[in-house]
C-alpha positions as protocol buffer text, in pm:
chain_id: "A"
residue {
  index: 1
  type: MET
  ca { x: 0 y: 0 z: 0 }
}
residue {
  index: 2
  type: PRO
  ca { x: 134 y: 348 z: -77 }
}
residue {
  index: 3
  type: ASP
  ca { x: 284 y: 534 z: 219 }
}
residue {
  index: 4
  type: ASP
  ca { x: 58 y: 834 z: 154 }
}
residue {
  index: 5
  type: PHE
  ca { x: -269 y: 635 z: 153 }
}
residue {
  index: 6
  type: ASP
  ca { x: -523 y: 777 z: 399 }
}
residue {
  index: 7
  type: GLN
  ca { x: -843 y: 573 z: 398 }
}
residue {
  index: 8
  type: ASP
  ca { x: -1046 y: 855 z: 550 }
}
residue {
  index: 9
  type: GLU
  ca { x: -919 y: 1131 z: 322 }
}
residue {
  index: 10
  type: PRO
  ca { x: -1186 y: 1236 z: 73 }
}
residue {
  index: 11
  type: THR
  ca { x: -1086 y: 1240 z: -293 }
}
residue {
  index: 12
  type: PRO
  ca { x: -1130 y: 1563 z: -490 }
}
residue {
  index: 13
  type: GLU
  ca { x: -1463 y: 1426 z: -621 }
}
residue {
  index: 14
  type: GLY
  ca { x: -1594 y: 1404 z: -264 }
}
residue {
  index: 15
  type: GLY
  ca { x: -1566 y: 1026 z: -223 }
}
residue {
  index: 16
  type: PHE
  ca { x: -1306 y: 815 z: -46 }
}
residue {
  index: 17
  type: GLN
  ca { x: -986 y: 683 z: -194 }
}
residue {
  index: 18
  type: LEU
  ca { x: -1040 y: 345 z: -350 }
}
residue {
  index: 19
  type: ILE
  ca { x: -897 y: 38 z: -187 }
}
residue {
  index: 20
  type: PRO
  ca { x: -639 y: -97 z: -434 }
}
residue {
  index: 21
  type: ALA
  ca { x: -765 y: -375 z: -662 }
}
residue {
  index: 22
  type: GLY
  ca { x: -647 y: -718 z: -552 }
}
residue {
  index: 23
  type: THR
  ca { x: -652 y: -630 z: -182 }
}
residue {
  index: 24
  type: VAL
  ca { x: -749 y: -929 z: 32 }
}
residue {
  index: 25
  type: ALA
  ca { x: -926 y: -843 z: 357 }
}
residue {
  index: 26
  type: GLU
  ca { x: -1135 y: -1011 z: 622 }
}
residue {
  index: 27
  type: ALA
  ca { x: -1482 y: -859 z: 659 }
}
residue {
  index: 28
  type: ASN
  ca { x: -1822 y: -900 z: 825 }
}
residue {
  index: 29
  type: CYS
  ca { x: -2149 y: -876 z: 634 }
}
residue {
  index: 30
  type: ILE
  ca { x: -2330 y: -589 z: 807 }
}
residue {
  index: 31
  type: THR
  ca { x: -2637 y: -555 z: 584 }
}
residue {
  index: 32
  type: ALA
  ca { x: -2816 y: -752 z: 316 }
}
residue {
  index: 33
  type: GLU
  ca { x: -3102 y: -607 z: 115 }
}
residue {
  index: 34
  type: GLU
  ca { x: -3330 y: -761 z: -143 }
}
residue {
  index: 35
  type: ARG
  ca { x: -3323 y: -543 z: -454 }
}
residue {
  index: 36
  type: THR
  ca { x: -3413 y: -543 z: -818 }
}
residue {
  index: 37
  type: SER
  ca { x: -3143 y: -487 z: -1078 }
}
residue {
  index: 38
  type: GLY
  ca { x: -3172 y: -218 z: -1341 }
}
residue {
  index: 39
  type: SER
  ca { x: -3300 y: -488 z: -1577 }
}
residue {
  index: 40
  type: GLY
  ca { x: -3569 y: -599 z: -1330 }
}
residue {
  index: 41
  type: LYS
  ca { x: -3395 y: -913 z: -1200 }
}
residue {
  index: 42
  type: PRO
  ca { x: -3394 y: -1009 z: -830 }
}
residue {
  index: 43
  type: GLN
  ca { x: -3069 y: -966 z: -641 }
}
residue {
  index: 44
  type: MET
  ca { x: -2932 y: -939 z: -290 }
}
residue {
  index: 45
  type: GLN
  ca { x: -2699 y: -649 z: -213 }
}
residue {
  index: 46
  type: LEU
  ca { x: -2448 y: -727 z: 62 }
}
residue {
  index: 47
  type: THR
  ca { x: -2254 y: -462 z: 251 }
}
residue {
  index: 48
  type: TRP
  ca { x: -1929 y: -582 z: 404 }
}
residue {
  index: 49
  type: ARG
  ca { x: -1724 y: -397 z: 668 }
}
residue {
  index: 50
  type: ILE
  ca { x: -1354 y: -473 z: 672 }
}
residue {
  index: 51
  type: VAL
  ca { x: -1229 y: -580 z: 1013 }
}
residue {
  index: 52
  type: GLY
  ca { x: -867 y: -499 z: 951 }
}
residue {
  index: 53
  type: PRO
  ca { x: -596 y: -444 z: 1007 }
}
residue {
  index: 54
  type: GLU
  ca { x: -561 y: -250 z: 680 }
}
residue {
  index: 55
  type: PHE
  ca { x: -869 y: -54 z: 574 }
}
residue {
  index: 56
  type: LYS
  ca { x: -1047 y: -133 z: 900 }
}
residue {
  index: 57
  type: GLY
  ca { x: -1403 y: -3 z: 900 }
}
residue {
  index: 58
  type: ARG
  ca { x: -1419 y: 55 z: 524 }
}
residue {
  index: 59
  type: ARG
  ca { x: -1719 y: -85 z: 340 }
}
residue {
  index: 60
  type: VAL
  ca { x: -1731 y: -294 z: 26 }
}
residue {
  index: 61
  type: TRP
  ca { x: -2039 y: -402 z: -168 }
}
residue {
  index: 62
  type: ASP
  ca { x: -2141 y: -720 z: -343 }
}
residue {
  index: 63
  type: ASP
  ca { x: -2447 y: -800 z: -552 }
}
residue {
  index: 64
  type: LEU
  ca { x: -2573 y: -1157 z: -571 }
}
residue {
  index: 65
  type: CYS
  ca { x: -2796 y: -1212 z: -873 }
}
residue {
  index: 66
  type: PHE
  ca { x: -3044 y: -1494 z: -890 }
}
residue {
  index: 67
  type: VAL
  ca { x: -3091 y: -1537 z: -1265 }
}
residue {
  index: 68
  type: ASP
  ca { x: -2953 y: -1787 z: -1513 }
}
residue {
  index: 69
  type: GLY
  ca { x: -2594 y: -1715 z: -1599 }
}
residue {
  index: 70
  type: ARG
  ca { x: -2528 y: -1554 z: -1260 }
}
residue {
  index: 71
  type: LYS
  ca { x: -2675 y: -1813 z: -1021 }
}
residue {
  index: 72
  type: ALA
  ca { x: -2354 y: -2015 z: -1000 }
}
residue {
  index: 73
  type: ARG
  ca { x: -2167 y: -1733 z: -825 }
}
residue {
  index: 74
  type: SER
  ca { x: -2456 y: -1668 z: -586 }
}
residue {
  index: 75
  type: LYS
  ca { x: -2472 y: -2036 z: -494 }
}
residue {
  index: 76
  type: ALA
  ca { x: -2095 y: -2049 z: -443 }
}
residue {
  index: 77
  type: VAL
  ca { x: -2103 y: -1745 z: -212 }
}
residue {
  index: 78
  type: CYS
  ca { x: -2386 y: -1899 z: -10 }
}
residue {
  index: 79
  type: ALA
  ca { x: -2195 y: -2227 z: 23 }
}
residue {
  index: 80
  type: THR
  ca { x: -1879 y: -2043 z: 129 }
}
residue {
  index: 81
  type: LEU
  ca { x: -2073 y: -1860 z: 398 }
}
residue {
  index: 82
  type: GLY
  ca { x: -2235 y: -2181 z: 523 }
}
residue {
  index: 83
  type: ILE
  ca { x: -2583 y: -2076 z: 410 }
}
residue {
  index: 84
  type: VAL
  ca { x: -2785 y: -2386 z: 331 }
}
residue {
  index: 85
  type: LEU
  ca { x: -3015 y: -2334 z: 35 }
}
residue {
  index: 86
  type: SER
  ca { x: -3345 y: -2514 z: 19 }
}
residue {
  index: 87
  type: ALA
  ca { x: -3621 y: -2526 z: -241 }
}
residue {
  index: 88
  type: LYS
  ca { x: -3868 y: -2516 z: 49 }
}
residue {
  index: 89
  type: ALA
  ca { x: -3739 y: -2204 z: 223 }
}
residue {
  index: 90
  type: ALA
  ca { x: -3690 y: -1847 z: 108 }
}
residue {
  index: 91
  type: LEU
  ca { x: -3342 y: -1701 z: 111 }
}
residue {
  index: 92
  type: LEU
  ca { x: -3374 y: -1411 z: 355 }
}
residue {
  index: 93
  type: PRO
  ca { x: -3135 y: -1118 z: 398 }
}
residue {
  index: 94
  type: SER
  ca { x: -3088 y: -1217 z: 762 }
}
residue {
  index: 95
  type: ALA
  ca { x: -2906 y: -1532 z: 648 }
}
residue {
  index: 96
  type: PHE
  ca { x: -2610 y: -1315 z: 538 }
}
residue {
  index: 97
  type: VAL
  ca { x: -2586 y: -1060 z: 818 }
}
residue {
  index: 98
  type: GLY
  ca { x: -2310 y: -1140 z: 1067 }
}
residue {
  index: 99
  type: LYS
  ca { x: -2125 y: -1379 z: 834 }
}
residue {
  index: 100
  type: ARG
  ca { x: -1749 y: -1333 z: 810 }
}
residue {
  index: 101
  type: ALA
  ca { x: -1539 y: -1399 z: 502 }
}
residue {
  index: 102
  type: VAL
  ca { x: -1210 y: -1316 z: 339 }
}
residue {
  index: 103
  type: LEU
  ca { x: -1277 y: -1090 z: 41 }
}
residue {
  index: 104
  type: THR
  ca { x: -1075 y: -1009 z: -268 }
}
residue {
  index: 105
  type: ILE
  ca { x: -1158 y: -653 z: -362 }
}
residue {
  index: 106
  type: VAL
  ca { x: -1176 y: -511 z: -713 }
}
residue {
  index: 107
  type: VAL
  ca { x: -1237 y: -164 z: -855 }
}
residue {
  index: 108
  type: ASP
  ca { x: -1546 y: -137 z: -1073 }
}
residue {
  index: 109
  type: THR
  ca { x: -1695 y: 143 z: -1280 }
}
residue {
  index: 110
  type: TYR
  ca { x: -2066 y: 129 z: -1359 }
}
residue {
  index: 111
  type: ASN
  ca { x: -2280 y: 412 z: -1493 }
}
residue {
  index: 112
  type: GLY
  ca { x: -1989 y: 651 z: -1453 }
}
residue {
  index: 113
  type: LYS
  ca { x: -1933 y: 573 z: -1084 }
}
residue {
  index: 114
  type: THR
  ca { x: -1617 y: 400 z: -966 }
}
residue {
  index: 115
  type: LYS
  ca { x: -1627 y: 201 z: -643 }
}
residue {
  index: 116
  type: ASN
  ca { x: -1483 y: -99 z: -468 }
}
residue {
  index: 117
  type: LYS
  ca { x: -1671 y: -425 z: -474 }
}
residue {
  index: 118
  type: VAL
  ca { x: -1609 y: -792 z: -417 }
}
residue {
  index: 119
  type: GLY
  ca { x: -1452 y: -976 z: -711 }
}
residue {
  index: 120
  type: TYR
  ca { x: -1630 y: -1260 z: -893 }
}
residue {
  index: 121
  type: ASP
  ca { x: -1434 y: -1529 z: -707 }
}
residue {
  index: 122
  type: GLY
  ca { x: -1368 y: -1293 z: -419 }
}
residue {
  index: 123
  type: VAL
  ca { x: -1542 y: -1462 z: -124 }
}
residue {
  index: 124
  type: ALA
  ca { x: -1345 y: -1720 z: 74 }
}
residue {
  index: 125
  type: PRO
  ca { x: -1412 y: -1872 z: 416 }
}
residue {
  index: 126
  type: ALA
  ca { x: -1268 y: -1687 z: 713 }
}
residue {
  index: 127
  type: ALA
  ca { x: -1076 y: -1899 z: 958 }
}
residue {
  index: 128
  type: PRO
  ca { x: -1244 y: -1928 z: 1299 }
}
residue {
  index: 129
  type: ALA
  ca { x: -1062 y: -1761 z: 1587 }
}
residue {
  index: 130
  type: ASP
  ca { x: -981 y: -2103 z: 1737 }
}
residue {
  index: 131
  type: GLY
  ca { x: -806 y: -2218 z: 1417 }
}
residue {
  index: 132
  type: THR
  ca { x: -1060 y: -2490 z: 1336 }
}
residue {
  index: 133
  type: PRO
  ca { x: -1056 y: -2574 z: 963 }
}
residue {
  index: 134
  type: VAL
  ca { x: -1339 y: -2417 z: 764 }
}
residue {
  index: 135
  type: ASP
  ca { x: -1595 y: -2638 z: 589 }
}
residue {
  index: 136
  type: ALA
  ca { x: -1790 y: -2443 z: 327 }
}
residue {
  index: 137
  type: GLY
  ca { x: -2063 y: -2708 z: 328 }
}
residue {
  index: 138
  type: ASP
  ca { x: -2232 y: -2894 z: 47 }
}
residue {
  index: 139
  type: VAL
  ca { x: -2384 y: -2722 z: -251 }
}
residue {
  index: 140
  type: LEU
  ca { x: -2734 y: -2837 z: -341 }
}
residue {
  index: 141
  type: PRO
  ca { x: -2807 y: -2965 z: -692 }
}
residue {
  index: 142
  type: GLU
  ca { x: -2929 y: -2697 z: -936 }
}
residue {
  index: 143
  type: GLU
  ca { x: -3291 y: -2822 z: -931 }
}
residue {
  index: 144
  type: GLU
  ca { x: -3313 y: -2781 z: -551 }
}
residue {
  index: 145
  type: ILE
  ca { x: -3200 y: -2416 z: -541 }
}
residue {
  index: 146
  type: PRO
  ca { x: -3492 y: -2179 z: -473 }
}
residue {
  index: 147
  type: PHE
  ca { x: -3382 y: -1911 z: -719 }
}
């Protein structure tokens, strides 16, 4: 990280300095909201707060989309976080809140706005404090996924 990086220093455009692409950081999911994409597709927007040591307190966003072509990533993230998917139960935002993961952060520009977000393969299990190995759980077959 550059010596002159100040995570709380606003950029000239009024935002915060971007976290460098490729940064790997442990984070907690602090909010999850059901949303609709610009094209009308269902998605879940996750807000992650980095727990440190670098970039502690900074937020990073992730959108999980539940449509063909994007379901595989959403299912993989759920499995990594230990969220069991069931065709008989709705996937609620509360299933994500409080989960901890190791994120790989990227820089993304969409509709003229540049921000940090979680990379496509950017969610990995966080090691428990006691050092117990992490088991991401089993992934359900495609036909049993509720989205």
